C-alpha positions as CSV (number, residue, x, y, z in Angstrom):
1,V,-0.1,0.0,-0.1
2,V,0.7,3.7,-0.9
3,G,0.4,6.0,1.2
4,N,-0.5,10.0,0.4
5,N,2.7,11.2,1.7
6,G,4.8,8.5,-0.3
7,D,5.5,6.0,2.5
8,V,5.0,1.6,1.2
9,S,4.2,-0.3,3.4
10,L,4.3,-3.7,3.0
11,L,2.3,-6.8,4.9
12,V,5.1,-9.6,5.6
13,S,4.1,-13.1,7.3
14,Y,5.7,-15.7,7.8
15,R,6.0,-19.6,9.6
16,D,7.0,-20.4,12.4
17,P,9.8,-23.6,11.8
18,T,8.9,-24.7,15.5
19,F,4.9,-24.8,14.8
20,K,3.2,-28.5,15.3
21,P,-0.6,-28.7,14.2
22,A,-1.0,-30.2,17.7
23,K,0.1,-26.7,19.3
24,V,-2.8,-25.1,17.4
25,M,-1.4,-21.6,18.6
26,P,0.5,-20.3,16.2
27,E,1.3,-20.9,12.3
28,Y,2.3,-17.8,10.7
29,T,4.0,-14.4,12.5
30,F,2.8,-11.2,10.9
31,K,4.7,-7.8,10.4
32,V,4.2,-4.4,8.8
33,M,6.9,-2.9,6.9
34,R,7.1,0.8,6.6
35,L,9.5,2.4,3.9
36,S,10.0,6.2,4.3
37,R,13.0,8.4,3.0
38,E,13.3,7.9,6.9
39,G,14.1,4.8,6.8
40,M,12.1,1.4,7.6
41,V,9.7,0.9,10.4
42,T,8.9,-2.8,11.2
43,T,6.1,-3.7,13.4
44,D,4.9,-6.6,14.9
45,I,0.9,-7.6,14.9
46,T,0.4,-9.1,18.4
47,T,-2.8,-10.3,19.6
48,P,-4.3,-12.1,23.0
49,K,-3.0,-14.8,23.9
50,D,-5.5,-17.2,23.3
51,E,-5.9,-15.8,19.5
52,A,-3.9,-15.7,16.3
53,I,-4.2,-14.3,13.3
54,V,-5.1,-16.1,10.3
55,T,-5.8,-13.9,7.3
56,G,-5.2,-10.3,7.1
57,S,-4.7,-7.5,4.3
58,L,-3.5,-3.8,4.4
59,F,-6.2,-1.3,3.4
60,P,-5.9,1.6,1.6
61,T,-5.3,4.8,3.6
62,S,-6.3,8.8,3.1
63,D,-3.6,9.5,6.0
64,N,-0.2,9.0,7.5
65,N,-1.3,5.6,9.2
66,V,-1.1,2.0,8.0
67,Y,-4.5,0.1,8.8
68,F,-3.9,-3.9,8.9
69,G,-7.7,-6.1,8.9
70,G,-8.7,-9.5,8.4
71,F,-9.7,-13.0,10.3
72,I,-8.5,-14.4,13.8
73,T,-8.9,-18.2,15.2
74,T,-8.6,-19.1,19.0
75,T,-7.8,-21.6,21.3
76,L,-11.3,-23.2,21.5
77,S,-11.1,-24.7,17.9
78,A,-9.2,-26.2,15.2
79,Y,-6.2,-24.0,13.9
80,S,-7.6,-21.8,10.5
81,S,-11.1,-21.7,11.6
82,R,-12.3,-18.4,11.1
83,D,-13.6,-17.6,15.3
84,G,-13.2,-13.4,14.5
85,V,-12.2,-10.6,13.1
86,F,-9.1,-8.0,13.7
87,F,-8.3,-4.5,12.9
88,S,-4.9,-2.6,13.5
89,V,-3.7,0.7,13.5
90,I,-0.4,1.8,13.1
91,G,0.7,5.3,13.4
92,A,4.4,6.5,11.8
93,D,6.2,5.6,14.6
94,G,5.5,1.8,14.0
95,R,3.5,1.1,17.5
96,A,0.0,-0.4,16.9
97,Q,-2.9,-0.8,18.6
98,T,-4.9,-4.0,17.5
99,K,-8.3,-4.8,18.5
100,T,-10.3,-8.5,18.2
101,Y,-13.5,-9.1,17.9
102,R,-14.9,-12.9,18.2
103,F,-18.0,-14.0,16.1
104,K,-21.5,-14.5,17.9
105,P,-22.6,-18.3,17.7
106,E,-26.0,-16.2,16.3
107,F,-23.6,-14.9,13.8
108,V,-21.7,-17.6,12.5
109,K,-25.2,-19.7,12.3
110,G,-25.4,-20.5,8.5
111,L,-22.1,-19.8,7.5
112,A,-19.8,-22.6,9.5
113,T,-19.6,-26.3,8.8
114,G,-19.2,-29.2,11.8
115,K,-20.5,-29.8,14.8
116,Q,-18.0,-27.3,16.1
117,N,-19.6,-24.5,14.2
118,N,-16.0,-23.4,12.8
119,L,-15.8,-21.1,10.0
120,F,-12.9,-22.6,7.2
121,S,-11.6,-21.0,3.8
122,M,-12.8,-17.3,4.1
123,Y,-10.9,-15.3,1.7
124,I,-10.8,-11.5,1.5
125,D,-12.6,-10.4,-1.9
126,H,-12.0,-6.7,-1.2
127,V,-10.4,-4.0,1.4
128,M,-12.8,-0.7,1.3
129,L,-12.5,3.0,2.4
130,F,-15.1,5.1,2.6
131,E,-15.2,9.0,2.3
132,D,-15.8,9.0,6.2
133,G,-13.1,7.4,6.6
134,T,-14.3,4.2,7.8
135,F,-12.9,0.2,6.5
136,A,-14.7,-2.1,5.4
137,L,-13.2,-6.0,4.3
138,V,-15.7,-8.2,2.3
139,A,-14.3,-12.1,2.4
140,E,-16.4,-14.9,0.6
141,K,-16.5,-18.5,1.7
142,Y,-14.8,-20.4,-1.1
143,S,-14.6,-24.6,-1.5
144,S,-12.4,-26.6,-3.6
145,S,-12.8,-29.7,-5.4
146,T,-10.4,-32.1,-7.5
147,T,-11.9,-34.5,-10.5
148,T,-9.9,-37.2,-12.0
149,F,-10.8,-38.2,-15.2
150,D,-10.0,-40.0,-18.6
151,N,-8.7,-37.6,-21.4
152,G,-10.0,-39.4,-24.4
153,V,-6.6,-40.7,-25.4
154,G,-6.4,-43.4,-22.1
155,V,-4.4,-41.2,-19.9
156,N,-6.5,-39.5,-16.2
157,D,-6.4,-36.1,-16.3
158,T,-6.8,-34.1,-13.0
159,K,-9.2,-30.7,-12.6
160,S,-8.9,-28.6,-9.8
161,T,-11.6,-26.0,-9.1
162,T,-11.9,-23.4,-6.4
163,Y,-15.6,-22.3,-6.4
164,Y,-15.6,-18.4,-5.0
165,S,-19.3,-18.8,-4.4
166,D,-20.6,-19.3,-1.4
167,H,-21.5,-17.1,1.9
168,I,-20.1,-13.3,2.8
169,V,-19.1,-11.6,5.6
170,I,-18.8,-7.8,5.8
171,A,-16.8,-6.5,8.6
172,R,-16.6,-2.2,9.0
173,F,-14.3,-0.8,11.0
174,S,-14.0,2.9,12.1
175,S,-10.2,4.6,12.0
176,T,-9.2,4.1,15.6
177,G,-10.3,0.0,14.8
178,E,-14.0,-0.3,16.5
179,L,-15.9,-2.7,14.7
180,L,-19.2,-0.5,13.6
181,N,-21.1,-3.1,11.7
182,L,-20.6,-7.1,10.9
183,D,-22.7,-8.3,8.2
184,K,-23.5,-11.4,6.0
185,V,-24.8,-12.4,3.0
186,L,-26.1,-16.2,3.0
187,K,-25.4,-17.3,-0.7
188,K,-24.5,-20.7,-2.0
189,Y,-24.4,-22.3,-5.4
190,E,-24.2,-25.7,-6.4
191,N,-23.2,-27.9,-9.1
192,N,-22.6,-31.4,-9.0
193,A,-21.4,-31.8,-12.5
194,F,-17.0,-30.3,-11.1
195,A,-15.4,-31.3,-14.1
196,N,-17.8,-29.8,-16.8
197,A,-18.3,-26.8,-15.4
198,T,-16.9,-23.4,-13.4
199,Y,-18.1,-20.3,-12.5
């Protein structure tokens, strides 16, 4: 993301080499690096001990702050579940103020799958900046399928398809990271002929 003052901000994530799936938390560490004429400032994005960032995106900006938002998981569920959202405001001095918001059971209803009502596979499609200084992320649940079929010359081919056609989550934040609104759009399109259809 390039700010109005010419600063360039980069989002970096790296996998913990000591990570073990049984640990659940956290697999990746996230940093925001800001490049300016004065040099580079690196900020670690941290969350409460029982929460971890799963995925996120930098937001466009109209001021000198950097904004980073996305999804968190918790120790209460399998890793990679989307259990809430977060929003970080990183100042010019490199200090980050991060706020997290867990999904309530009634919000997850209809979105999640499985006995534990966990949300998986949410992809952030868009990040938006509004004229009033608020931000929104639009994320869509997706599914993938792999089909093996005969290509007509006696050789099996494999086709993998990702379907960005499932439910949508929209989270809107203030410029200080307060969650203003959290909404969902329940929709789902299905086609059983995976080898012959895509959308």
